[in-house]
Structure formats: C-alpha cells, structure tokens
C-alpha positions as CSV (number, residue, x, y, z in Angstrom):
1,X,125.8,44.8,154.1
2,X,125.2,42.5,157.1
3,X,126.3,38.9,156.6
4,X,124.5,35.9,158.1
5,X,126.2,33.2,160.2
6,X,128.9,31.5,158.2
7,X,129.9,27.8,158.4
8,X,132.7,25.8,156.8
9,X,131.5,22.3,156.0
10,X,134.1,19.7,154.9
11,X,132.6,16.6,153.2
12,X,134.8,13.6,152.4
13,X,134.6,11.3,149.3
14,X,136.4,8.0,148.9
15,X,135.9,7.8,145.2
16,X,134.0,10.9,144.1
17,X,131.5,10.4,141.4
18,X,130.1,13.9,140.9
19,X,127.2,14.4,138.5
20,X,126.2,17.9,139.4
21,X,123.7,16.8,142.1
22,X,125.5,18.7,144.9
23,X,125.6,21.9,142.9
24,X,122.0,21.5,142.0
25,X,121.0,21.2,145.7
26,X,123.1,24.2,146.7
27,X,121.4,26.1,143.9
28,X,118.0,25.1,145.2
29,X,118.9,26.4,148.7
30,X,120.3,29.6,147.1
31,X,117.1,30.1,145.1
32,X,115.0,29.7,148.3
33,X,117.3,32.2,150.1
34,X,118.1,29.6,152.7
35,X,121.9,29.7,152.2
36,X,124.4,31.4,150.0
37,X,127.6,29.6,149.0
38,X,130.3,32.1,149.6
39,X,133.0,29.8,148.2
40,X,133.7,26.1,147.7
41,X,136.7,24.0,146.7
42,X,137.2,20.4,145.9
43,X,140.6,19.1,147.3
44,X,141.9,15.8,145.9
45,X,144.7,14.2,148.0
46,X,146.6,11.5,146.2
47,X,148.2,8.4,147.8
48,X,151.3,10.4,148.7
49,X,149.4,13.3,150.1
50,X,149.9,15.7,147.2
51,X,147.0,18.1,146.6
52,X,145.0,19.1,143.6
53,X,142.5,21.9,144.1
54,X,139.5,22.8,142.0
55,X,136.8,25.5,142.4
56,X,133.3,24.2,142.9
57,X,130.6,26.8,143.0
58,X,127.2,28.0,142.1
59,X,128.2,31.6,142.3
60,X,127.6,33.9,139.4
61,X,130.8,35.1,137.6
62,X,130.4,38.5,139.2
63,X,130.1,37.0,142.7
64,X,133.1,34.7,142.2
65,X,135.2,37.7,141.1
66,X,134.0,39.8,144.1
67,X,134.5,37.1,146.7
68,X,137.7,35.4,145.3
69,X,138.8,32.2,147.1
70,X,137.6,32.7,150.6
71,X,138.0,29.1,151.6
72,X,141.6,29.1,150.5
73,X,142.3,32.3,152.4
74,X,140.5,30.9,155.5
75,X,142.6,27.7,155.6
76,X,145.8,29.0,153.9
77,X,145.3,27.1,150.7
78,X,145.2,28.6,147.2
79,X,143.9,27.2,143.9
80,X,147.2,27.9,142.1
81,X,149.2,25.1,143.9
82,X,152.3,26.3,145.9
83,X,151.9,29.8,144.7
84,X,148.3,29.8,145.8
85,X,149.3,28.3,149.1
86,X,151.7,31.3,149.6
87,X,148.9,33.7,148.6
88,X,146.5,32.1,151.0
89,X,149.0,32.2,153.8
90,X,149.8,35.9,153.0
91,X,146.1,36.8,153.2
92,X,145.9,35.1,156.6
93,X,149.0,36.9,157.8
94,X,147.6,40.2,156.5
95,X,144.3,39.7,158.4
96,X,146.2,38.7,161.6
97,X,148.3,41.9,161.3
98,X,145.0,43.8,161.3
99,X,144.0,42.0,164.5
100,X,141.8,39.4,162.8
101,X,142.4,35.8,163.6
102,X,140.4,33.1,161.8
103,X,141.2,30.4,164.4
104,X,142.9,30.8,167.7
105,X,145.7,28.2,168.5
106,X,143.2,26.5,170.8
107,X,140.5,26.3,168.0
108,X,142.9,25.6,165.1
109,X,141.6,23.2,162.6
110,X,143.9,21.7,160.1
111,X,141.4,21.0,157.4
112,X,143.9,19.6,154.9
113,X,145.5,17.3,157.5
114,X,142.0,15.8,158.2
115,X,141.6,14.7,154.6
116,X,142.8,11.1,154.3
117,X,145.3,10.3,151.5
118,X,143.7,8.9,148.3
119,X,140.4,10.7,148.9
120,X,138.7,14.0,148.0
121,X,136.9,16.6,150.1
122,X,134.4,19.3,149.2
123,X,135.0,22.4,151.4
124,X,131.9,24.6,151.3
125,X,131.7,28.0,153.0
126,X,128.0,28.7,153.5
127,X,126.2,31.8,154.7
128,X,123.0,30.9,156.5
129,X,120.5,33.5,155.4
130,X,117.7,31.7,157.4
131,X,119.6,32.3,160.6
132,X,120.0,36.1,160.3
133,X,116.7,37.0,162.1
134,X,117.4,34.5,164.8
135,X,121.0,35.7,165.3
136,X,119.8,39.3,165.5
137,X,117.1,38.4,168.1
138,X,119.7,36.6,170.2
139,X,122.0,39.6,170.0
140,X,119.2,42.0,171.0
141,X,118.6,39.8,174.0
142,X,122.2,40.1,175.0
143,X,123.1,36.6,173.8
144,X,126.2,35.3,172.0
145,X,127.4,32.0,170.4
146,X,129.3,29.7,172.7
147,X,129.6,26.7,170.4
148,X,128.0,24.8,167.6
149,X,128.2,21.5,165.8
150,X,126.2,18.8,164.0
151,X,124.7,16.1,166.1
152,X,125.2,12.5,165.2
153,X,122.1,10.5,164.4
154,X,123.0,8.1,167.1
155,X,122.7,10.8,169.7
156,X,119.1,11.6,168.5
157,X,117.8,8.3,169.7
158,X,117.9,9.3,173.4
159,X,115.9,12.4,172.5
160,X,113.2,10.3,170.8
161,X,113.7,12.1,167.5
162,X,114.6,8.9,165.5
163,X,114.3,5.2,166.2
164,X,117.5,3.2,166.9
165,X,117.1,1.6,163.5
166,X,116.7,4.9,161.7
167,X,119.7,6.3,163.6
168,X,121.8,3.3,162.7
169,X,120.9,3.6,159.1
170,X,121.7,7.3,159.0
171,X,124.9,6.8,160.9
172,X,126.0,4.1,158.4
173,X,125.2,6.3,155.5
174,X,127.3,9.1,157.0
175,X,130.2,7.0,157.9
176,X,130.4,4.2,155.3
177,X,132.7,6.1,152.9
178,X,134.8,7.4,155.8
179,X,135.4,3.9,157.1
180,X,136.6,2.8,153.7
181,X,139.0,5.8,153.5
182,X,140.7,4.8,156.8
C-alpha cells in the first residue's frame, strides 16, 4: 500500500480544555479522505518537566492495533512512561540498524524539549491523502521535496493574501497561548 506524505504537527496548549472538538475535526477530515491520523499523543509536562502521555486518536481499534504508537517511536517516547521511552528508543535504534534514520543530526528535532514546562502538546502524525496525486505527478516529472513548512500569517500580507489587520489577528490567535507559556 502506498502512503501519502506524512507530517508531524505539534500543537501547544497553556491550559488545555479539550471538549472533543479537535477529534471531531480530524474525523471530518478523515471522512472526506483529506487526511488520515496515523497516530496522536497528548503530552503533559508539569512544572518540573515530568511527562504524562495519553493517546488521542480517531483511529478504529483495528487501526490502532495495526499502527501502534508511531509518534512515540518517531520521537523516542512511549506511552508507558520510562518503559515506553525505552521501547520507543529501541524501535528507533532498530530502524537505524536497518539503515533508516527518522531525523539526521542536522535535522534533529527534540519535540519534547520544545514543549514548555506546565503546558501540554498534541502531537499528531497525519497522512495527507489529498497530496498523493500531486506527489506522484512531481515524482513522474523528476521532482523531489527540498523543504516544507507552515507560513506565518504575517508573511502573507506581502503576498496580498490577507490584510495587515487579518494577519495580525491570525498571528495573535496562533501565538497568544504560546506567549503565556513562556
């Protein structure tokens, strides 16, 4: 089975107040065949930096069993605390022994380190179904991915895609909770 482009999104929360709205939106995207949630975790980091990890997913039970904790394996973090951390690290080492490296030293991303103390983060591993035909067309044309990233709303003003006021509003929405966390 071919898999679409996969992205790890890390979203921070100062004082999470989850009501199922995020899962509902992911389910809507899944139903429309736009994305598939491969795995997702919520990581709570207390004031001392201690972690608590919970699974957050709209996967069916069969999919969850088949896929396991892919986010944990990707970043070396398991759901079962220290034991799970060791399992996640072992999976990473096993993949490296097979010549597979999730992140090079140059591209290394310490996701857990980026989460401020006394906050939570949702780590969502998405497969972008919508991008499969585009990716395949790029490959057929001899192309390849050089880089990717989300663009700040503030950078969209120069392109004329949003007004300065809209960009400022969107930027404030995206960064307000992060500013409180720091």
